[in-house]
C-alpha positions as CSV (number, residue, x, y, z in Angstrom):
1,M,-28.1,-2.2,21.5
2,K,-27.7,-3.1,25.1
3,V,-25.1,-2.6,27.8
4,L,-23.4,-6.0,27.8
5,K,-22.3,-7.8,30.9
6,Q,-18.7,-8.1,29.6
7,W,-18.5,-4.4,29.4
8,A,-19.1,-3.8,33.1
9,E,-15.4,-3.7,34.1
10,L,-14.2,-1.8,31.0
11,E,-13.1,1.8,31.2
12,T,-15.0,4.0,28.7
13,P,-14.8,5.3,26.1
14,F,-14.2,2.4,23.7
15,Y,-15.2,1.2,20.3
16,A,-17.6,-1.8,20.2
17,Y,-17.7,-3.8,16.9
18,D,-20.3,-6.4,16.0
19,R,-18.8,-9.3,14.1
20,Q,-22.2,-10.5,12.9
21,V,-23.1,-7.1,11.4
22,L,-19.7,-6.9,9.7
23,H,-19.9,-10.4,8.2
24,H,-23.5,-9.8,7.0
25,A,-22.4,-6.7,5.1
26,L,-19.3,-8.3,3.6
27,Q,-21.2,-11.3,2.4
28,R,-23.9,-9.2,0.8
29,A,-21.3,-7.2,-1.0
30,K,-19.4,-10.3,-2.1
31,T,-22.5,-12.0,-3.4
32,A,-23.6,-8.9,-5.5
33,A,-20.1,-8.4,-6.9
34,E,-19.3,-11.9,-7.7
35,K,-22.5,-12.3,-9.6
36,R,-21.1,-9.8,-12.1
37,N,-17.5,-10.8,-11.8
38,Y,-16.6,-7.5,-10.2
39,H,-13.5,-7.1,-8.0
40,V,-13.8,-5.3,-4.6
41,H,-10.8,-3.7,-2.9
42,Y,-11.5,-2.7,0.7
43,A,-10.5,1.0,1.5
44,L,-8.3,0.7,4.5
45,K,-8.7,4.4,5.3
46,A,-12.2,3.7,6.5
47,N,-11.0,1.4,9.4
48,A,-7.8,-0.5,9.9
49,E,-8.7,-2.3,13.1
50,A,-6.8,-5.7,13.1
51,N,-9.7,-8.1,13.7
52,L,-11.8,-6.2,11.1
53,L,-9.1,-6.5,8.5
54,Q,-8.7,-10.2,9.2
55,S,-12.4,-10.8,8.5
56,I,-12.1,-8.9,5.2
57,V,-9.0,-10.8,4.1
58,E,-10.9,-14.1,4.9
59,M,-13.7,-12.9,2.6
60,G,-11.2,-12.7,-0.3
61,F,-11.4,-8.9,-0.9
62,G,-8.4,-6.9,-2.1
63,A,-7.1,-3.7,-0.5
64,D,-7.3,-0.1,-1.5
65,C,-4.5,2.0,0.1
66,V,-3.8,5.7,0.2
67,S,-0.5,5.8,2.1
68,G,2.6,3.7,2.3
69,Q,1.7,2.8,5.9
70,E,-1.7,1.4,4.6
71,V,0.2,-0.7,2.0
72,E,2.4,-2.1,4.7
73,C,-0.6,-2.8,6.9
74,A,-2.4,-4.6,4.0
75,V,0.7,-6.7,3.3
76,E,1.2,-7.6,7.0
77,S,-2.6,-8.3,7.4
78,G,-2.4,-11.0,4.7
79,F,-4.0,-9.2,1.7
80,A,-2.7,-10.8,-1.5
81,A,-0.2,-8.5,-3.2
82,E,-1.9,-9.0,-6.6
83,K,-5.1,-7.5,-5.0
84,I,-3.5,-4.3,-3.5
85,V,-3.9,-1.0,-5.2
86,F,-2.1,2.2,-4.1
87,A,-3.7,5.6,-4.6
88,G,-3.1,9.0,-3.1
89,V,-1.9,12.4,-4.4
90,G,1.4,12.5,-2.5
91,K,3.2,9.2,-2.6
92,S,6.7,9.5,-1.1
93,D,9.8,7.8,-2.6
94,R,10.0,5.4,0.4
95,E,6.3,4.5,0.0
96,I,6.7,3.8,-3.7
97,R,9.8,1.7,-3.2
98,Y,8.1,-0.4,-0.6
99,A,5.1,-1.0,-2.9
100,L,7.4,-2.0,-5.7
101,E,9.4,-4.3,-3.5
102,N,6.2,-6.1,-2.6
103,D,5.0,-6.2,-6.2
104,I,1.5,-4.8,-5.6
105,Y,-1.0,-5.0,-8.3
106,C,-1.2,-1.3,-9.4
107,F,-0.4,2.3,-8.6
108,N,-3.4,4.6,-9.2
109,C,-1.4,7.7,-10.4
110,E,-2.7,11.2,-10.0
111,S,-0.3,13.4,-11.9
112,L,2.3,13.4,-14.7
113,Q,5.1,14.1,-12.3
114,E,4.1,11.1,-10.2
115,L,4.3,8.9,-13.2
116,E,7.8,10.2,-13.9
117,V,8.9,9.5,-10.4
118,I,7.5,6.0,-10.3
119,D,9.2,5.3,-13.6
120,Q,12.6,6.5,-12.2
121,L,12.3,4.5,-9.0
122,A,11.1,1.3,-10.8
123,A,13.9,1.5,-13.3
124,S,16.5,1.9,-10.6
125,M,15.1,-1.3,-9.0
126,G,15.0,-3.2,-12.2
127,K,11.2,-3.4,-12.1
128,V,8.2,-2.5,-14.3
129,A,5.4,-0.8,-12.3
130,R,1.8,-1.4,-13.3
131,V,-0.1,1.9,-13.2
132,A,-3.6,3.2,-13.7
133,L,-4.4,6.8,-14.6
134,R,-6.7,8.4,-12.0
135,I,-8.7,10.7,-14.2
136,N,-10.8,13.5,-12.8
137,P,-14.2,13.0,-14.5
138,D,-15.8,16.3,-13.2
139,V,-18.9,14.5,-11.9
140,D,-20.9,16.1,-9.0
141,P,-21.5,13.4,-6.4
142,N,-24.1,15.5,-4.5
143,T,-22.4,15.1,-1.2
144,H,-20.6,17.3,1.4
145,R,-18.1,19.6,-0.2
146,Y,-15.2,18.2,2.0
147,I,-15.7,14.7,0.6
148,T,-16.0,15.4,-3.1
149,T,-13.1,14.1,-5.1
150,G,-14.1,14.1,-8.7
151,L,-14.7,17.8,-9.5
152,E,-12.2,19.8,-11.5
153,E,-11.7,22.0,-8.4
154,N,-10.5,19.1,-6.3
155,K,-6.8,18.2,-5.9
156,F,-7.4,14.6,-7.1
157,G,-6.6,13.0,-10.4
158,I,-5.5,14.0,-13.9
159,N,-7.8,16.4,-15.7
160,V,-9.2,15.3,-19.1
161,W,-7.5,18.2,-20.8
162,Q,-4.1,16.8,-19.6
163,L,-4.6,13.4,-21.2
164,E,-2.9,14.1,-24.5
165,E,0.3,15.3,-22.8
166,T,0.1,12.4,-20.3
167,L,-0.3,9.8,-22.9
168,A,2.6,11.2,-25.0
169,R,4.9,11.2,-22.0
170,L,3.8,7.6,-21.0
171,Q,5.2,6.4,-24.3
172,T,8.7,7.4,-23.2
173,L,8.5,5.9,-19.6
174,N,9.8,2.4,-20.2
175,A,9.5,1.2,-16.6
176,L,5.7,1.7,-16.5
177,Q,3.0,-0.5,-17.8
178,L,-0.4,1.2,-18.4
179,E,-2.8,-1.3,-16.6
180,G,-6.0,0.6,-16.1
181,L,-8.1,3.7,-15.6
182,H,-9.2,4.9,-12.2
183,F,-12.1,7.1,-11.2
184,H,-13.4,8.3,-7.8
185,I,-16.0,11.0,-7.3
186,G,-16.6,11.3,-3.6
187,S,-17.8,9.7,-0.4
188,Q,-21.1,9.1,1.4
189,I,-23.1,9.2,-1.9
190,T,-26.7,8.1,-1.4
191,D,-28.1,9.4,-4.7
192,L,-27.3,6.5,-7.0
193,S,-27.9,8.8,-10.1
194,A,-24.4,10.1,-9.4
195,F,-23.0,6.7,-10.3
196,R,-25.1,6.6,-13.5
197,N,-23.6,10.0,-14.4
198,L,-20.1,8.6,-13.6
199,C,-20.8,5.6,-16.0
200,T,-21.7,8.1,-18.8
201,R,-18.5,10.1,-18.3
202,V,-16.3,7.0,-18.0
203,N,-17.8,5.7,-21.3
204,E,-16.9,9.0,-23.0
205,I,-13.3,8.9,-21.6
206,Q,-12.9,5.2,-22.5
207,R,-13.9,6.0,-26.1
208,W,-11.2,8.6,-26.2
209,F,-8.7,5.9,-25.4
210,F,-10.3,3.3,-27.8
211,D,-10.0,5.9,-30.6
212,R,-6.2,5.8,-30.0
213,Q,-6.1,2.0,-30.0
214,I,-5.6,1.8,-26.2
215,V,-7.8,-0.6,-24.2
216,P,-6.6,-0.7,-20.6
217,N,-7.0,-4.1,-18.8
218,H,-9.2,-2.7,-16.1
219,V,-11.5,0.1,-15.1
220,N,-11.6,1.1,-11.4
221,L,-14.8,3.0,-10.5
222,G,-13.7,3.8,-6.9
223,G,-16.2,3.7,-4.1
224,G,-18.3,6.3,-2.3
225,L,-21.5,4.3,-1.7
226,G,-23.2,5.9,1.3
227,I,-25.0,4.4,4.2
228,D,-28.1,5.4,6.3
229,Y,-26.9,7.0,9.5
230,D,-30.5,7.3,10.7
231,R,-31.0,3.5,10.8
232,P,-27.9,1.8,12.2
233,A,-29.8,-1.5,12.8
234,A,-31.0,-1.8,9.1
235,S,-29.6,-5.2,8.0
236,D,-30.2,-4.4,4.3
237,D,-28.3,-1.1,4.2
238,P,-26.6,-0.3,2.0
239,D,-28.1,-1.9,-1.1
240,F,-25.1,-3.4,-2.8
241,E,-27.3,-5.1,-5.4
242,A,-28.8,-1.7,-6.6
243,Y,-25.3,-0.2,-6.5
244,F,-23.6,-2.7,-8.7
245,S,-26.6,-3.0,-11.0
246,I,-26.1,0.7,-12.0
247,F,-22.6,-0.2,-13.4
248,E,-23.9,-3.4,-14.9
249,R,-26.6,-1.5,-16.9
250,F,-24.8,1.7,-17.8
251,L,-21.0,1.0,-18.0
252,E,-19.7,0.0,-21.4
253,P,-16.5,-1.9,-20.9
254,R,-14.7,-3.9,-23.6
255,P,-15.2,-7.7,-23.1
256,H,-11.7,-8.4,-21.6
257,Q,-11.7,-5.4,-19.2
258,S,-12.1,-6.3,-15.5
259,I,-14.2,-3.9,-13.3
260,H,-12.9,-2.9,-9.9
261,F,-14.4,-1.0,-6.9
262,E,-13.0,0.4,-3.7
263,L,-15.6,0.2,-1.0
264,G,-14.9,1.3,2.6
265,R,-17.7,2.9,4.6
266,A,-20.4,0.8,2.9
267,L,-18.7,-2.4,4.2
268,V,-17.9,-1.4,7.8
269,G,-19.9,1.7,8.8
270,H,-22.7,-0.1,10.6
271,C,-20.6,-2.6,12.5
272,G,-19.1,-0.1,15.0
273,A,-20.3,2.2,17.8
274,L,-18.5,4.5,20.1
275,I,-19.4,3.6,23.7
276,S,-19.1,6.3,26.3
277,K,-20.4,7.3,29.8
278,V,-22.0,10.5,31.0
279,L,-19.7,12.5,33.2
280,Y,-22.0,15.4,33.9
281,V,-25.4,16.9,33.0
282,K,-25.0,20.7,32.9
283,P,-27.9,23.2,32.7
284,G,-27.9,25.4,29.6
285,I,-29.9,28.3,28.2
286,K,-32.0,26.5,25.6
287,T,-31.0,22.8,26.2
288,D,-29.0,21.1,28.9
289,F,-25.6,19.7,28.1
290,V,-24.8,16.0,28.4
291,I,-21.0,15.8,28.8
292,L,-19.5,12.5,27.8
293,D,-16.1,11.0,28.5
294,A,-15.7,10.6,24.7
295,G,-14.9,13.5,22.5
296,M,-13.8,14.7,19.1
297,T,-10.5,12.9,19.7
298,E,-12.3,9.6,19.5
299,L,-14.9,10.5,16.7
300,I,-14.1,13.7,14.8
301,R,-16.7,13.4,12.0
302,P,-19.3,15.7,13.6
303,A,-16.7,18.4,14.4
304,L,-15.0,18.0,11.0
305,Y,-17.9,18.1,8.6
306,Q,-21.1,18.3,10.7
307,A,-21.7,14.6,10.3
308,Y,-24.8,13.1,12.0
309,H,-24.7,9.9,14.2
310,R,-27.6,8.5,16.0
311,I,-27.1,8.8,19.8
312,E,-28.7,6.3,22.2
313,N,-28.8,6.3,26.0
314,L,-28.2,2.6,26.6
315,S,-28.9,2.7,30.3
316,K,-32.5,3.9,29.6
317,S,-33.1,2.0,26.4
318,G,-36.6,0.6,26.2
319,Q,-37.8,2.5,29.3
320,P,-41.0,4.5,28.8
321,I,-39.5,7.8,29.9
322,A,-40.6,11.1,28.4
323,P,-37.8,12.4,26.1
324,K,-35.8,15.6,26.7
325,K,-33.5,17.5,24.3
326,Y,-29.8,17.7,25.1
327,D,-26.7,19.0,23.5
328,V,-24.4,16.0,23.6
329,V,-20.8,17.1,23.9
330,G,-17.3,15.8,24.8
331,P,-14.6,17.0,27.2
332,I,-12.2,18.5,24.7
333,C,-11.3,22.2,25.0
334,E,-13.0,23.1,21.7
335,S,-16.5,24.5,21.1
336,S,-16.7,22.2,18.1
337,D,-16.4,19.1,20.3
338,C,-20.1,18.3,20.0
339,F,-21.8,15.1,18.8
340,G,-25.2,16.5,18.4
341,K,-27.4,19.5,19.3
342,A,-31.0,19.2,20.6
343,V,-30.7,15.4,20.7
344,E,-33.8,13.7,22.0
345,L,-32.9,11.3,24.8
346,P,-34.6,9.9,27.9
347,Q,-33.9,11.8,31.1
348,T,-30.1,11.4,31.3
349,E,-28.0,11.2,34.4
350,R,-24.3,10.9,35.4
351,G,-23.0,7.4,34.8
352,D,-25.5,6.5,32.0
353,W,-24.0,4.5,29.1
354,V,-24.3,6.1,25.7
355,A,-23.8,4.7,22.2
356,I,-22.9,6.8,19.2
357,H,-23.9,4.6,16.4
358,T,-22.7,3.9,12.9
359,A,-19.1,4.7,13.8
360,G,-17.4,1.7,12.1
361,A,-16.1,3.9,9.4
362,Y,-13.9,7.0,9.9
363,G,-14.2,6.7,13.6
364,Q,-11.4,4.9,15.5
365,V,-9.1,5.2,12.5
366,M,-9.3,9.1,12.7
367,A,-8.6,9.3,16.4
368,S,-6.0,11.8,17.7
369,R,-4.0,12.4,20.8
370,Y,-5.1,16.0,21.1
371,N,-5.2,17.2,24.8
372,L,-2.8,14.2,25.3
373,R,-5.7,11.8,25.4
374,P,-5.0,8.1,24.9
375,F,-6.2,6.1,22.0
376,V,-9.2,4.0,22.9
377,P,-9.4,0.2,22.6
378,A,-11.7,-1.9,20.5
379,V,-14.1,-4.6,21.8
380,W,-15.7,-7.2,19.6
381,T,-19.1,-8.8,20.2
382,D,-21.2,-11.3,18.3
């Protein structure tokens, strides 16, 4: 990545998005999914930047939402209502009513009480709500403990031992239509064997329903496909073909069942970078500190769960300068406001431009106003 001429007058920090990188990832995912007649819903929680969403709408994907505000954003951005799914463990009455008013495709329900509430609200509005049961498969995704979602210890989903009670109660909820089954085991999964294990577990759970003469119309396998943070310029990452082929080989759906996925990071992670400038270079005991004008308020992932992002000094890119190790930190009054320790960079100086790569997912969308800092803008390049 280079410092572009059109950035010269911009105030840092800001997010820079590459339209070509985004379109390349979207097209590869679409090609691999359509070959198998799979349906992809984009997970808005990864990034809800307006131009990015427009590109995804134009590609024909659906939307995966985990809040009422995301449902509203999906509707207003042009996602087809029949392609919008609404998950989340804590849907409010207002959020449920809005989704019902807009006739979204499906609610992914995570508890018996939630099913009862949606039934009551739908009945009061004279509607029938399509629902999928989010079932906790108890599959280890081999990822960071903060981003696992499919273990029994997690707050997400209905446990298998609750299915008999849930199914019995469903028979009495006349404003609900059981549409599908939903599974999601975690995020940033790079060991594809976890998805094979998921298939095995889903097959077992599906047979439990089949034995009771229940064949849901669809199976939603969630998302979680990880990306390579070491290689932000890799045009073939992630490998959508290998990902979808796992489900093609090991999932055992009934002929009429449609297969759905909820991809986020895998589609948008590589297209964005956080661009910042060096404010100061401060001597330290073991390594010097490079203090940026961007902080955890702009990109919280490293502070929140020790996430790695490749950091590049754009001003010295390509120059044959002996590298030096720095702790790259931000200006926020927290010791956790650190992007990387002992990061190898060329000799770095005040005013140098710095890129924190692979920040297209869970970057700008997770920004905060802590220390009363303003939200940073987005810039698009080709």
